[in-house]
N, C-alpha and C positions, 0 to 999 in steps of 0.2 A: 730288685726294686729300682736301683739306680740306672741311669742311662748307659747305653753301650758306647757313648762318646768318651768315657773315661780313658785316660792314657796310662798313667803310671802303674796301676795294678797289672797291666800286661807284662811289665818287666820285673816288678817286685811282688812276687806271689807270697806275700806275708800279710798278716793283720797285726797292727801295732798295739801293744798294751801300754807301753810307757817309754819315755825318752828322757835322758839326763846327760848333760855335758855333750860328749861326742859319740854317745852310743844310743842305740834303740833296741828295745826288747820286744819280741813278738809275743803273741798270746800263748805260744808253746814254750816260752822261756828261752828261746834262742836270742843271743846277743849279737848285734851287728855294729860294726864300726861305720859311722855315718860320714861318707864323703860327698853327700848330696846337700845336706843342711837345708832342706826345703827349697832347693834351687837358690843357694847363696842368701838365704834368709836368716838362718840361725848363726850369725857370725860370732856371737858370744856363747854359743852352745845352748842346748835344750835346757829348759827349766833353770836358767841362770838365776842365782839367788838375788843378785842386784836388781834384775828386771822383775823378778817375781815379787819382791818386797814392794817395789814401786807401784806395781799394778794392784797389789792387795791394799795398799794405802789408798789408792785412788778409788777402789771399790767402796771404801767407807765414806767417800765424799760424793762425787757425782760421776755418772757413767756416760751421760749424753747431754750436750749443751748447745747444739747447733753452733752458731758463730759467736755466741755470747761469751765475753771474756771470763776466763777462770784462772785460778792461780797456776795450775799446771800448764796452761797455754802460754802464759807469760814466761814461766820458767823454761819451758822447752825452747821458745823463740830466743831467749837470751843465750842459752847454751849452743843452739844451732848456729847462731851468728858468729860465735867464737871459732867455729870450724872453717869459716869462709875467708877468702881473700878480698871480698868486696862487701859493701854495705847493701844488704838485701831488702827487698820486699818479698813477702812470702804469701803464696796462694796455696792453701791446703786442698788436697784432692784425696781420692780413696784408693786408687791402684796405680801401678806403674804406667799402664796404658792411659789412664785418666790424666796423670801428670804430663805425659808426652803430648796428649791431645791439647791440654790446656796451654802447654808451652808454645805450641804452634799457633794457637789462637792469639796469644800475647804478641808473638812476632808479627803476625799478620795485622794485628790492630796497630802496632807501632809503625809499620812500614806502609800499610795500606796496599801491600802487594800480596800475591797468593802462593807462588811456587816455593817449594822447599827442596834444597839439595840434600839427598839422602844416599846412603852407600849400599853397595852390593854386600849381602850378608847381614844387613842391619835387621834388628828386631826392636820395634818400639810399641808392640801391642797388636791385637787383632780386632779391635773395635772398629766401627765404621769410620771413626775419625783418625785412626792410626794404621789401619791395614795397608793403605797405600804407601806408607813410610817403610813398612816391613818388607824385606826382600822376598821371602819365601812365597812362591806362587801357589803352593798347595792350599794355604789358608784362604786364598781368594776364591776357591771353588765354592765355599760355603756362604759367601756374602755377595749379593748381586750389586749392591750400591755401597760405595766407599769413596773417601776423599782421594783422588788420584792426581792432585796437583803437585806432582813430585818429579824431580829430575834426578835420574839415577846415575851415579858415578862409581868407579871402582874404589875398593878399600885396599890399602897397601898390604897385601897378603903375601909376604915375602916368599913363603914356601911354594906358592903357586904363581908367582909373578913372572911373566915372560920378559920383563925388561930389566936391564942391568941396574938401572937406578930406579928402583920401584917407588921410592919416596917422591922424587921430583916428577916422575911420570904421573903419579896420582895427583899431586898438587896442580900440575898443569892441566890435567883432565877436569879438575874442579874449577879452575880458573876459566877454562874454555866453556864449561857448562854455564858459568855465570855470565860470561860475555854473550853467549847465544840467547840468554833469557833475561838480559839485564833489566828490561822494563817491568818484569813481573816476579823477580826473585826476592823473597822475604828473608830467608834464613838458610843456614847450613846446620844440619842436625847430625850429631856424631856420637858414637860410643867410644870412649877412650881406649877400650879394648873390646873387640867384638865379643858379645856374649853368646846368644843362641847361634850366631854365625860361625862359631868354631874356636872361641878363645884365641883369636888372632891378635897378637901384639904388634902394633904398627911400629915402624922405625922411629927412633927419636927424632923429633923435629916436626912430626906430623901435625900435632895440635897447634904448635906455634905457626906452622905454615897456614893452617886453616884460619887462625886468628888474624894473620896478616891479610889474607884474602878477604875476610869479612870486613876488616877495617878499610881496606882499599875501596870496596864497593858499597860501604855503608850497609852491610847485611847484619842480621842478628845471628850470633853464634849460640846454638843450643847444645849443651853437653848432657847426654843421657847417662846418668850415674846410677840407674836403677840396680844394675847388677854389679858394677865395678866399685860402687861407693861403700861407705861405712867401714873403712879399714881393710877391705878385701885384698887390695894390692900392696898394703903397707903404708899407704897414706890414707887420711880420712876420705879424701876424694881423689880418684885416679888422675884427674886433670892436673892435680898439684905436682905431679912428677915433672911436668914441663913448665911449671910456674906461669901458666896463663890464667887469665880471668875471663870466664864465659859471660855472656850477656844473660843467659838463662841456664839454670841447672835443674834437672829432674831427679828426684830421689824417691825410693820406695823400698821394697823388700826388707833388707836388714834393719832399716831405720825403726821398724815396729817390732822386730824380733818375733815375728809370727802373728802379731796383731795387725790387721790390715790398716795401712797408713801410707800416705804419699804426699808429696808437695812439689811445688814449683818455686824456686828462688830466682828472682830476677833483679838486676841492678836497680837500685833505688831511683836513679836518674834516667832509667830507660823509658818509662811510659807511665801515665796515669790510667788506671782502668776504671770503667764505669761500674756503678753498683750492679750486682747480680750478673757480672760478666761470665762467671762459671759457677754452677751450682751443684750441690750434692748433699743429701741428708746427713751422711756420716763423715763429712770432711772435718778433720781436726778433732776426731773423737778423743775424749779425755783419757781413756784407757790407752789408746795408741800413743798419745802425747806423753803419758807417764812412762810407758815403755821406751819411747824414743829418747826422752831425757836420760833415763838410766843407761841406755845403750851408749849414748854419746859420753856420759860420765865414765863408762867402762872402757872407752877407747883411749887408754892412757898412752903416753909416748913409749912406755916400757912395752906395752902390748904391740904397738905398731912396729917397734924395732924388732920384736920377736917375729912378727909376720914377715918382715923383710929378710932377716937372717935365716930363719928356719925355712921360709919359702924358697930361698936360693939353694939351700941344701936339698930340699925336696926336688926342685927342678933338676939339679945335678944328678940326684939318684935316679930319677925317671930317665934321664939321658943315658946313664950307665946301664940301666935295664934294657933300654933300646939297643945299645951296643952289644950287650952280653947275650940277649935273647933273640933280637930281631936284626942283627948285623947292621944296626944303625939306620935301617930303612925308614923307620917312622919319624915323625917330626914332633919334637918337644918344644913347647914355648910357654911362657907365662911370666907373671909378676906376682910376688907374694903368694897368697893362697888361692890364686886363680891360674891354674895350670892346665894346658891342653895337651893331649897325647893323640896325635892324628895317625890312624891306622890306614896303611896303604899296601897295595901289592906292587908288582914291578912297575917301573916308570911312573911312580906316584899315583897310580890308579886308586881311587877311593875304595875302601873295603868296609862298607856298612855292615855286611854280614858278620865280619869279625868283631865289630863294635857290639852288636847284639850278643854274640857268643861270649864276649868278655864280661858283659853285665851279668849274664847267667853264671859264668865261672867264678866271678867275684862273690856273687850272692852265696854260692855254695861254700865259699871260704869265709863267710861272715863279714863281707865288705859291701856296702851300698855305694854304687857309682853310676853315674848317668852320662848321657851322650849329648852332643850338639853338632853343629856344623852344617854347611849348606848341602853336604852329601851325607849327613848323619854318620860320619865316620870318625868323630873326635870324642874321646873319653875326656871328661872334664873333672878335675880335682877342685872341689869347692867345700872342703871340710870346715867345721867351725875353727875360728882363729885360735881358740883356746885348747885345741886337741893336744894332749900330752905327747911328747916326742916318742915315748915307748910305744904308744898305740899307732903313731904314724909309721914307725919302723915295722910293726907287725902288718900294717896295711900294705906297705911297699913290698914286703916279702910275699904277701898274698897276691899282689899285682904281678910280680915276676912269675910266680908259679902259674897263675891263670893264663898269662901270655904264652908261656911255654906250652901249656895244654892246648890252647886255641890254635896256635901255630902248628903244632904237631898233628892235630886232627884235621886241619884245613887242607893239607897236602900241598904240592907245589903250586905256585902261582900260575894260572892259566896264561897261555900265550896271548899276546896282544893281537887282535885281528889285523 
């Protein structure tokens, strides 16, 4: 009865009965360790009691209130402000793409300029207002009209960078793009770590360098924290690793813990927006705000420290598996519970077939894992931040076993033409 456009059932041929913590149970009673987390949404785990109680309390109050003030709206905003390094104005939106689209509108309204500097590998949504910002051309086949006022520049992808100093080469490319379009550039839009583009962690200093470029030419710096935010990297927001202050920040996914919610936070002194600047019936839904307040309450310093320390151990173990099973040929990178494992053949040639095979081999072993990357050849670890270490170890053992199987069945790497 549903459309053939569905994606995830192609890879996960199960039907879910229930989910709790870091596991999912299918209708046949099989239990799976969840390393997908709804694509980095369930950061505090499925059916988290703190979130559940908050939503249940809100159900007894009000479910839908448009933009009219409510107690939960005020409580969320107070808590959200505590997580930031700047005094914000907040514009509620409904999805990550909606937040990114609204952020660009704010930047253009502020500067009265149109073009946005965006990066190779970027993903900011596939709506008409965000498709041009997103790098992947495949999505553009399905939409004839979209905002294409975008200047594309490279992301510092160290594993595939042809330059010895990848960081400064990238920053110079950004500066040159600004100089060539100086009369019409409004903003630089960046993910602190590439999400759909391959869990690519840029060299330290990248965000600081972009902040300096934005300041030099009076541009708006937009940081898209849709996938990197809400504790995923071991900081509440990933840009905090470099101690920079964005002009605008986009948040979604884990902020609602599975209840659709997103927002744009911009510096209070950046711009005044006119009434009805950006609309949407479900913006700031009270149930999402209740969940969001509970999620932020749950992001304790103890949990964030766990994400940092356990995340480093996980990254180290993935690298050990790479060395033990794949002779160190693959690339492992990440921060916190956001880790990418890039599958390649000889001479770093992308191996997307291996990625699909790994998803299936892991599924057989009771682990759900998904892919990303501009070549669809990166397995991404994005488990709930609360996953017990014993289950993480079981998952790592399954990963090593699956990789051995996939490599043994693939045969030798074909010669390069």
